[in-house]
C-alpha positions, 0 to 999 in steps of 0.5 A: 099250766106250763108249756115247753117253749118248743110249743110256740106257734110259728108266725103263720099259725099265730096270724091264723089264730089271731085272725080267726078268733078276731072274726069270731068275736066280731060276729058275736061269739063269746071267747070260750065259744070261739075257742071251741069252734076253732078246736072243731074246725082247724086241726093245726090250731086244735092242740094249742087251743085245747090247752088254752081252753083248759087253762081258762077252765082252771081260772087263768086269764086268756093272756096267761093261757096264750103266753107260751104259744105266741111272741112276747110282744104280742102277749103284752098287747093282748094282756093290755087289751084283755084288761082294758077292752079292744081285744078284737081290734088288737087281735086283728092288728096282730094278725095283720102284723104277722102276715106282713112279717111273713110277706116280707120274709118271703120277699127276702127269700125270693130275692136271695135265691139267685144270689145264693145260687151264684154264691154256691157256684162261686164257692165250688169254683174257688174250691176247684181252683185251690184243690185242682188248678193250683196244684197242677200249676205249681207242678209246672211253675214251682215259684207260683206257690211262693208268689201266691203265698205273698199275694193271698194269706189264707191264714190271715183271712181265717183269723180275721173272719174268726175275730169278726165273728167273735166280736159279733158274738160278744156284742150280741151277748152284751146287748141281750144282757142289758135292761130293756130300755138300754137294749132298745136305745142301742138297737135304734142306733144300729146302722141300716137296721136302726130305723126299722127298730125305731119305727117298730117301737113307735108303732108298738108303743102308740098302738098300746097307748091307743088301746088304753085311751080308747077305754077312757083311761087318763094319762096317769092311769095309763102310766100306772097300767104300763108300769104294772106289766111284767118287769122284763118287758120294755113297756113295764120299764118305760111305764115305770119311768114315766109314772115316776116322772109324773108322780114327782113332777119331773119333766117328761122331756128328760125321759125322752132325751134319755131314750131316743127310741121314744117318739116325741109325738107320743108325749105331745099327744099325751100332754096336748090337753085334748080330750081322751077320745081326741088323744085316742084318735091321734094315737091310733092315726100315729100308730098307723103312720108308723106301721106304714113307715115300717113297711116302707123301711123294710121294702127299702132294706129288701131292695138293697139286699140283692145289689149288696149280694152281687157286689160281694160276689163281684169282689170275690170273683175279682179277688179269685182271679187276681189270686189265680193270675197274679202269681202266674204272671209274676212267675212267668215274668221272672223267666224273662 
């Protein structure tokens, strides 16, 4: 069974599906019965859910059927949960995470409305100054044109903007071509957003490990499970390195030092010597803590957006006025 990538559900639809399915499983529905119930009661989910049911009937696993419809990281969490239990809990966590994501995006959109409106007005003002005002002033004071060219070189600004855009494209292309672990190591070092990436990765790893521990897997079995996942995923690459270190008797500290995004707390829990149940509880508590940290970090970033936009607008306004007034001042000064 294949899907076009265009068939992937948006974040809101994924959250609705995860939440509804988790609730149905909680009250005693079997997986197949829950999917059929969703088909019958939710038109927005019907098409995708019918394809999932068809895939199950052909012998595919639930995670395989769901993979084309959801985000990759959600797929890996469901894959682990499906093989080792805790599917209902993982679905509830994914629903909560997606709803938080939607909430934060709405906050950003709300905060951006006024600054973007000001930017639009400012852009119109700048265009009018260049198209209407300057030609009229240059007709009256021809020397303004030379003075304006000396003060403000549009060609230089254009090439500068193109250079910055080119560097960003090269940087993003380079990042996407890197292996998962290298990509994650670079992402957590990005200014401003690095801390958010690090909190998310810590939450993602801890929640998956908590799922495995709750099902009684030993530390060695966990590493083997992680290294058996799809090779393009960060969880596969990390599991492979940790499993190799454990098998060869190497220090896990070396693996952690190589990849700064791996929380030291996770390794401490795994090497604590506690019972599997105690490790599971510690890992669950830590994943919740990282989830809360992630919310706090996003809220701080959102709070910075509007002042930054206003600062950019203010600098642009000042530059525009200088561009308009200084050449006129220099031209008039030359008359005396």
